[in-house]
C-alpha positions as CSV (number, residue, x, y, z in Angstrom):
1,X,-0.1,0.0,-0.3
2,X,2.7,2.2,1.2
3,X,4.9,2.0,-2.8
4,X,1.6,2.8,-4.2
5,X,1.4,5.8,-2.4
6,X,5.0,6.9,-2.9
7,X,4.5,6.5,-6.9
8,X,1.7,8.7,-6.7
9,X,1.2,11.3,-9.6
10,X,0.2,15.2,-9.1
11,X,-3.4,14.8,-11.0
12,X,-3.6,12.1,-8.7
13,X,-2.4,13.8,-5.5
14,X,-4.5,16.8,-5.8
15,X,-7.6,14.8,-6.4
16,X,-6.6,13.3,-3.5
17,X,-6.6,16.9,-1.8
18,X,-9.8,17.8,-2.8
19,X,-11.1,14.4,-1.3
20,X,-9.7,14.7,1.5
21,X,-10.8,18.5,2.3
22,X,-14.6,17.1,1.5
23,X,-13.9,15.2,4.5
24,X,-13.5,12.1,2.9
25,X,-12.0,9.6,5.1
26,X,-10.0,7.3,3.1
27,X,-8.8,10.4,1.2
28,X,-7.6,12.3,4.1
29,X,-5.8,8.3,5.9
30,X,-4.3,8.3,2.6
31,X,-3.0,11.9,2.6
32,X,-2.0,11.2,5.9
33,X,0.2,8.4,4.9
34,X,1.9,10.8,2.1
35,X,2.2,13.7,4.4
36,X,4.4,11.4,7.2
37,X,6.5,9.8,4.5
38,X,7.2,13.0,3.2
39,X,8.1,11.6,-0.5
40,X,5.4,12.8,-2.6
41,X,5.0,15.9,-0.3
42,X,7.0,17.7,2.4
43,X,7.4,15.5,5.4
44,X,4.6,17.3,7.7
45,X,4.2,15.1,10.9
46,X,1.9,17.3,12.7
47,X,-0.6,17.8,9.4
48,X,-0.4,13.8,8.9
49,X,-1.6,13.5,13.0
50,X,-4.1,15.6,12.1
51,X,-5.5,14.3,8.8
52,X,-5.2,10.6,9.9
53,X,-7.2,11.4,13.2
54,X,-9.8,13.1,11.5
55,X,-10.4,9.9,9.4
56,X,-10.4,7.4,11.9
57,X,-12.7,9.5,14.7
58,X,-15.4,9.3,11.6
59,X,-15.9,5.5,12.3
60,X,-16.2,5.2,8.3
61,X,-16.6,1.5,7.6
62,X,-14.7,1.0,4.3
63,X,-11.8,2.8,5.5
64,X,-12.1,0.4,9.0
65,X,-11.9,-2.3,6.2
66,X,-9.8,-0.3,4.5
67,X,-7.2,-0.4,8.1
68,X,-8.2,-3.9,9.1
69,X,-6.6,-5.4,5.4
70,X,-3.6,-3.4,5.8
71,X,-2.7,-4.0,9.1
72,X,-3.0,-8.1,8.4
73,X,-0.3,-7.4,5.7
74,X,2.2,-6.0,8.0
75,X,1.7,-2.8,7.3
76,X,3.1,-0.5,10.5
77,X,1.5,2.6,10.2
78,X,-2.3,1.1,9.3
79,X,-1.4,-1.3,12.7
80,X,-0.8,2.0,14.4
81,X,-4.0,3.2,13.0
82,X,-6.1,0.2,14.4
83,X,-4.3,0.4,17.5
84,X,-5.6,4.1,18.1
85,X,-9.2,2.9,17.0
86,X,-9.2,-0.3,20.0
87,X,-8.1,2.2,22.4
88,X,-11.0,5.0,21.4
89,X,-13.6,2.8,20.3
90,X,-13.9,4.6,17.1
91,X,-15.7,2.1,14.8
92,X,-14.6,-1.4,16.4
93,X,-15.5,-2.0,20.2
94,X,-13.0,-0.3,22.8
95,X,-10.0,-3.4,23.6
96,X,-7.2,-1.7,25.5
97,X,-5.0,-4.9,25.0
98,X,-5.5,-5.4,21.5
99,X,-4.5,-1.8,20.7
100,X,-1.3,-2.7,23.5
101,X,-0.5,-5.7,21.3
102,X,-0.8,-3.7,17.9
103,X,1.5,-0.9,19.0
104,X,4.1,-3.2,20.4
105,X,4.1,-5.1,17.3
106,X,4.8,-1.9,15.5
107,X,7.1,-0.4,17.9
108,X,9.3,-3.6,17.5
109,X,9.6,-3.5,14.1
110,X,10.4,0.3,14.4
111,X,7.4,2.8,13.9
112,X,8.4,5.9,15.3
113,X,5.0,7.3,17.1
114,X,4.1,3.4,17.8
115,X,7.0,3.5,20.0
116,X,5.8,6.7,21.6
117,X,2.3,5.5,22.1
118,X,3.6,2.3,23.5
119,X,5.2,4.2,26.4
120,X,2.3,5.6,27.3
121,X,0.5,2.6,27.8
122,X,3.1,1.4,29.9
123,X,2.9,4.7,31.8
124,X,-0.8,5.0,32.6
125,X,-1.2,1.1,32.9
126,X,-3.5,0.9,29.8
127,X,-3.5,-2.7,28.6
128,X,-0.4,-3.5,30.5
129,X,0.7,-3.6,33.8
130,X,1.8,0.1,34.8
131,X,6.1,0.2,34.4
132,X,7.5,3.5,34.5
133,X,10.9,2.4,33.7
134,X,9.9,0.8,30.7
135,X,7.2,4.1,29.7
136,X,11.1,6.3,30.1
137,X,12.7,3.9,28.3
138,X,10.5,3.8,25.5
139,X,10.0,7.4,25.2
140,X,14.0,8.5,25.3
141,X,13.7,5.0,22.1
142,X,11.3,7.8,20.6
143,X,13.0,10.5,21.1
144,X,16.0,9.4,19.6
145,X,13.3,8.7,16.5
146,X,12.7,12.4,16.8
147,X,9.8,12.0,18.1
148,X,9.7,15.4,19.8
149,X,6.2,15.1,22.2
150,X,8.5,12.4,23.8
151,X,10.7,14.8,25.1
152,X,7.5,16.6,26.7
153,X,6.2,13.6,28.3
154,X,9.8,13.1,30.1
155,X,10.0,16.7,31.0
156,X,6.9,16.3,32.6
157,X,7.8,13.2,34.5
158,X,11.1,14.1,35.8
159,X,8.8,17.0,37.1
160,X,7.8,14.2,39.5
161,X,4.8,13.0,37.6
162,X,3.5,9.6,38.1
163,X,6.2,8.8,41.1
164,X,8.9,9.5,39.2
165,X,11.2,11.2,41.7
166,X,11.7,14.8,40.6
167,X,15.0,15.6,38.7
168,X,15.0,19.2,37.4
169,X,18.3,18.8,35.8
170,X,16.8,16.3,33.1
171,X,13.3,17.6,33.3
172,X,14.7,21.3,31.9
173,X,16.7,18.9,29.6
174,X,13.6,17.5,27.9
175,X,11.9,20.7,28.1
176,X,14.8,22.7,26.0
177,X,15.0,19.4,23.7
178,X,11.1,19.7,23.2
179,X,11.5,23.6,22.5
180,X,14.2,22.8,19.8
181,X,11.7,20.3,18.4
182,X,8.8,22.9,17.9
183,X,7.0,22.1,21.0
184,X,5.8,25.2,22.9
185,X,4.0,23.4,25.6
186,X,7.4,22.8,26.7
187,X,7.0,26.2,28.2
188,X,5.0,25.5,30.5
189,X,7.2,23.2,32.2
190,X,10.2,25.4,31.9
191,X,8.1,28.1,33.4
192,X,7.4,25.8,36.5
193,X,11.2,24.6,37.1
194,X,12.1,28.7,36.7
195,X,9.4,29.2,39.5
196,X,10.7,26.6,41.9
197,X,13.8,25.4,41.2
198,X,15.7,28.2,42.9
199,X,13.3,28.7,45.7
200,X,14.0,24.3,46.5
201,X,17.8,25.3,46.5
202,X,17.7,27.7,48.6
203,X,15.4,26.9,51.1
204,X,15.2,22.9,51.2
205,X,18.8,21.6,50.6
206,X,19.3,18.2,52.0
207,X,21.8,19.2,54.4
208,X,19.4,21.5,55.6
209,X,18.4,18.8,57.8
210,X,21.1,17.1,59.4
211,X,22.7,18.0,62.7
212,X,25.8,20.0,63.3
213,X,28.0,16.6,63.8
214,X,26.2,15.6,60.4
215,X,27.5,18.7,58.8
216,X,31.1,18.5,60.2
217,X,31.2,14.5,58.7
218,X,29.9,16.3,55.2
219,X,32.4,19.0,54.7
220,X,34.8,19.0,57.5
221,X,35.2,21.6,59.7
222,X,32.6,24.3,59.8
223,X,32.9,27.6,57.5
224,X,33.0,30.9,59.2
225,X,30.5,31.7,56.2
226,X,28.5,29.9,54.2
227,X,25.8,31.7,51.4
228,X,26.6,29.5,48.1
229,X,23.2,30.8,46.9
230,X,23.4,34.5,47.8
231,X,20.5,34.5,50.2
232,X,21.8,35.8,53.3
233,X,23.8,39.2,52.1
234,X,23.1,42.5,50.5
235,X,23.2,42.2,46.7
236,X,25.7,44.2,45.1
237,X,27.6,44.8,48.6
238,X,31.2,46.7,48.0
239,X,33.8,44.4,46.3
240,X,37.1,44.1,47.6
241,X,39.6,45.9,45.4
242,X,42.1,43.1,46.7
243,X,40.3,40.1,44.8
244,X,42.1,38.0,43.1
245,X,40.2,36.6,39.7
246,X,39.8,32.8,40.2
247,X,38.1,31.9,36.9
248,X,34.7,32.0,34.8
249,X,32.7,29.4,33.7
250,X,29.4,28.3,32.3
251,X,27.0,27.3,35.5
252,X,24.4,24.5,34.8
253,X,21.5,25.6,36.2
254,X,19.2,22.4,34.8
255,X,16.5,25.3,33.2
256,X,19.7,27.1,31.8
257,X,23.2,28.0,31.3
258,X,24.4,31.1,32.9
259,X,28.1,32.5,33.6
260,X,29.6,32.4,37.1
261,X,32.8,34.5,37.8
262,X,34.8,33.8,41.0
263,X,37.4,35.9,42.8
264,X,39.4,35.4,46.1
265,X,40.3,38.1,48.4
266,X,42.7,36.8,51.3
267,X,42.5,39.1,54.5
268,X,42.7,39.2,58.5
269,X,43.5,35.0,58.2
270,X,40.6,34.9,56.2
271,X,39.9,33.5,52.3
272,X,36.8,35.1,50.8
273,X,35.1,33.5,48.0
274,X,33.0,36.5,46.0
275,X,30.8,35.1,43.0
276,X,29.1,36.7,40.4
277,X,26.8,34.8,38.3
278,X,24.2,35.8,35.3
279,X,23.6,35.7,31.7
280,X,24.7,39.4,31.8
281,X,28.2,38.6,32.9
282,X,30.7,38.5,29.8
283,X,31.6,35.2,29.0
284,X,35.5,35.8,29.3
285,X,37.4,37.4,31.8
286,X,41.1,39.1,31.3
287,X,43.3,39.1,33.8
288,X,43.9,42.9,33.3
289,X,40.5,43.4,33.4
290,X,39.3,45.3,36.8
291,X,37.0,42.9,38.9
292,X,34.7,45.7,39.8
293,X,34.0,46.0,36.0
294,X,32.6,42.5,35.7
295,X,30.8,42.9,39.1
296,X,28.8,45.9,37.8
297,X,28.0,44.1,34.6
298,X,25.8,41.9,37.0
299,X,21.7,42.9,37.2
300,X,19.2,42.7,38.8
301,X,17.8,39.7,36.9
302,X,20.5,37.6,37.5
303,X,21.1,35.1,39.9
304,X,23.3,37.2,42.1
305,X,26.4,38.6,43.0
306,X,28.4,38.6,46.4
307,X,30.4,36.4,49.1
308,X,29.2,33.4,49.2
309,X,32.4,31.5,51.1
310,X,34.6,31.8,53.7
311,X,37.2,29.9,55.0
312,X,40.5,30.0,57.6
313,X,43.4,30.8,55.0
314,X,45.9,28.2,54.8
315,X,48.2,27.6,51.8
316,X,49.0,29.0,48.6
317,X,46.6,31.5,46.9
318,X,46.0,28.8,44.3
319,X,45.5,25.7,46.9
320,X,43.0,28.6,48.4
321,X,41.0,28.7,45.0
322,X,40.6,25.6,44.9
323,X,39.5,24.8,48.2
324,X,36.8,27.0,47.8
325,X,35.7,26.0,44.4
326,X,35.2,22.9,45.4
327,X,33.6,23.9,48.6
328,X,31.3,25.5,46.4
329,X,30.3,22.7,43.8
330,X,29.8,20.6,46.6
331,X,27.6,22.7,48.5
332,X,25.3,23.3,45.2
333,X,25.6,19.7,44.4
334,X,22.3,18.5,42.7
335,X,20.8,21.6,41.6
336,X,23.7,22.9,39.7
337,X,26.9,21.9,37.9
338,X,30.2,24.1,36.7
339,X,30.3,23.3,32.7
340,X,33.1,24.2,30.3
341,X,35.4,26.6,31.7
342,X,35.7,30.1,30.1
343,X,38.5,31.7,31.7
344,X,41.4,30.4,33.4
345,X,42.9,32.3,36.1
346,X,44.2,31.3,39.8
347,X,42.2,27.9,38.7
348,X,43.8,26.2,35.4
349,X,41.6,24.4,33.1
350,X,43.6,21.0,34.5
351,X,42.9,21.5,38.1
352,X,39.2,22.7,37.2
353,X,38.5,19.2,36.0
354,X,40.6,17.5,38.7
355,X,38.2,19.0,41.3
356,X,35.2,18.3,39.5
357,X,36.5,14.6,39.2
358,X,37.0,14.7,42.5
359,X,33.7,15.5,43.5
360,X,32.2,12.8,41.5
361,X,34.1,10.3,42.8
362,X,33.2,11.4,46.3
363,X,29.5,11.4,45.4
364,X,30.0,8.1,44.0
365,X,31.4,7.0,47.4
366,X,29.0,8.3,49.6
367,X,25.9,6.8,46.9
368,X,27.3,3.1,47.5
369,X,27.6,3.4,51.3
370,X,24.4,5.2,51.4
371,X,22.5,2.8,48.7
372,X,23.5,-0.5,51.3
373,X,22.6,1.0,54.5
374,X,19.3,-1.0,55.5
375,X,18.0,0.6,58.6
376,X,14.3,0.6,59.7
377,X,13.4,4.0,58.3
378,X,14.4,3.1,54.8
379,X,12.3,-0.5,55.0
380,X,9.3,1.6,55.7
381,X,10.0,4.2,53.0
382,X,9.6,1.0,50.5
383,X,7.1,-0.6,52.3
384,X,4.8,2.9,51.7
385,X,5.7,2.8,48.3
386,X,8.7,5.5,48.4
387,X,12.3,4.5,46.9
388,X,14.5,5.8,48.8
389,X,17.6,7.4,46.6
390,X,21.1,8.6,47.7
391,X,21.6,12.2,47.7
392,X,25.2,12.1,46.6
393,X,26.2,14.6,49.3
394,X,26.8,12.6,52.5
395,X,27.3,8.7,53.0
396,X,24.0,8.5,55.2
397,X,21.5,10.5,53.5
398,X,18.9,9.5,51.4
399,X,16.1,11.3,49.5
400,X,12.4,10.4,48.9
401,X,9.4,12.6,46.6
402,X,8.2,14.3,49.9
403,X,4.2,12.7,51.2
404,X,3.8,16.4,51.4
405,X,3.2,16.8,47.7
406,X,5.0,19.6,45.9
407,X,8.3,19.1,43.7
408,X,10.9,18.9,46.5
409,X,12.2,15.7,48.8
410,X,12.1,14.5,52.4
411,X,15.2,13.2,53.2
412,X,16.5,10.3,55.4
413,X,19.1,9.7,57.6
414,X,19.7,6.1,57.7
415,X,22.4,6.0,60.4
416,X,20.1,7.8,62.8
417,X,16.5,6.1,61.6
418,X,15.0,9.6,60.8
419,X,13.5,11.5,58.3
420,X,13.0,15.6,57.6
421,X,11.8,17.9,55.2
422,X,12.6,21.5,56.0
423,X,9.7,23.0,53.6
424,X,6.9,20.6,55.4
425,X,8.6,21.3,58.5
426,X,8.0,17.4,59.7
427,X,10.8,15.3,60.9
428,X,10.8,11.9,63.2
429,X,11.3,8.3,63.3
430,X,9.5,5.8,61.4
431,X,6.3,5.8,63.2
432,X,6.7,9.6,62.4
433,X,7.2,9.2,59.0
434,X,4.2,6.3,58.6
435,X,1.9,9.1,59.9
436,X,2.8,11.7,57.7
437,X,2.5,9.6,55.0
438,X,-1.1,8.3,56.4
439,X,-2.1,11.7,56.5
440,X,-1.8,12.8,52.8
441,X,-3.3,9.8,51.8
442,X,-6.7,10.0,54.0
443,X,-9.4,10.7,51.6
444,X,-11.4,14.2,52.1
445,X,-14.4,13.5,54.4
446,X,-12.9,10.8,56.4
447,X,-11.8,12.9,59.7
448,X,-7.9,14.6,58.8
449,X,-9.1,17.4,56.2
450,X,-11.5,19.6,56.8
């Protein structure tokens, strides 16, 4: 059937267009196939989908017979259309299992739109047992074939839809991919992340739930001052003229990449790290350039500017810059990550990479240690349907999607057999976690919600 459509002449194409515009179901369906193939007319997946949907929704007996015959002849697009008909009960009795079987057969033979629909079936559990892991894998495969809607779905899944652990970095990546492919619905997801990612980062970081002893285990001696997200300082405070340029690099916030410039100021036995982060910063910095010039380029629309970390002076200026940079990256882990270095100062490209490699190794070791801990509260969390995942920033900390709802986490200290959510202001042991989950799952009218 498809070979006949691909060799169609101009006159027949014009006639097919006329009949389709007149509402003839079979003509709409065949024309949709031509637009999808893109060999007689310019490929247009959106128009192809609209034409075939319009054709199928008419429930025309001649079209139904045509599609069934083509599907029996192993026409993959016909299989896909017949699956759509079974899934919606269009011209045939509704049959989710039959729809799933047809999509699966077409997907296994490489039809991209069937791979996408098969992913949706696994996500929603229509015609098959729900399997989010399989759904995500299939959406990624569909995206590799160029199905842009798969990027949209992956973005929303990684915002926490369907019980997937929220990952704003991955969500942002997939929404940006969808935007590049022309899917404007991704704007909704990107706006959500823009409004919530930094708010979450500064108000509910996992280390805000740790005891002082936990913090000491995580980062060594306490920092005299730590404000990695520019939260507790007056923006645009006086910049020290004695500060020395450290480096400029791309900072990946998940939804976007911005520039960040770092400077080291050493005085009175202390090492201060000053940071300027924003989209208006110059992408390169020259050592002979006045630091206040870079500082003055930061606008109110940017992330922030000011002193972010202070340590007691130790070692050379290069060693101090390396230590403070590592502390800053680790403090922000999970919410941002430095990408390409743009300009080198005290911190050269080789050392920059060594610091990042060291942090990744540390995160991996912490994650492996935390994953091996099977305390009572970890078992209770799994029993309640959650999947504790190592944070990577602490060898005893794991994260779960907060029972309180929203795109934030509650954190489990497997060593102390406790949990805490700074955002919801809830904490306790296994019993308190059960109560917290029970309150949120209790239906309205059962005594808990008024």
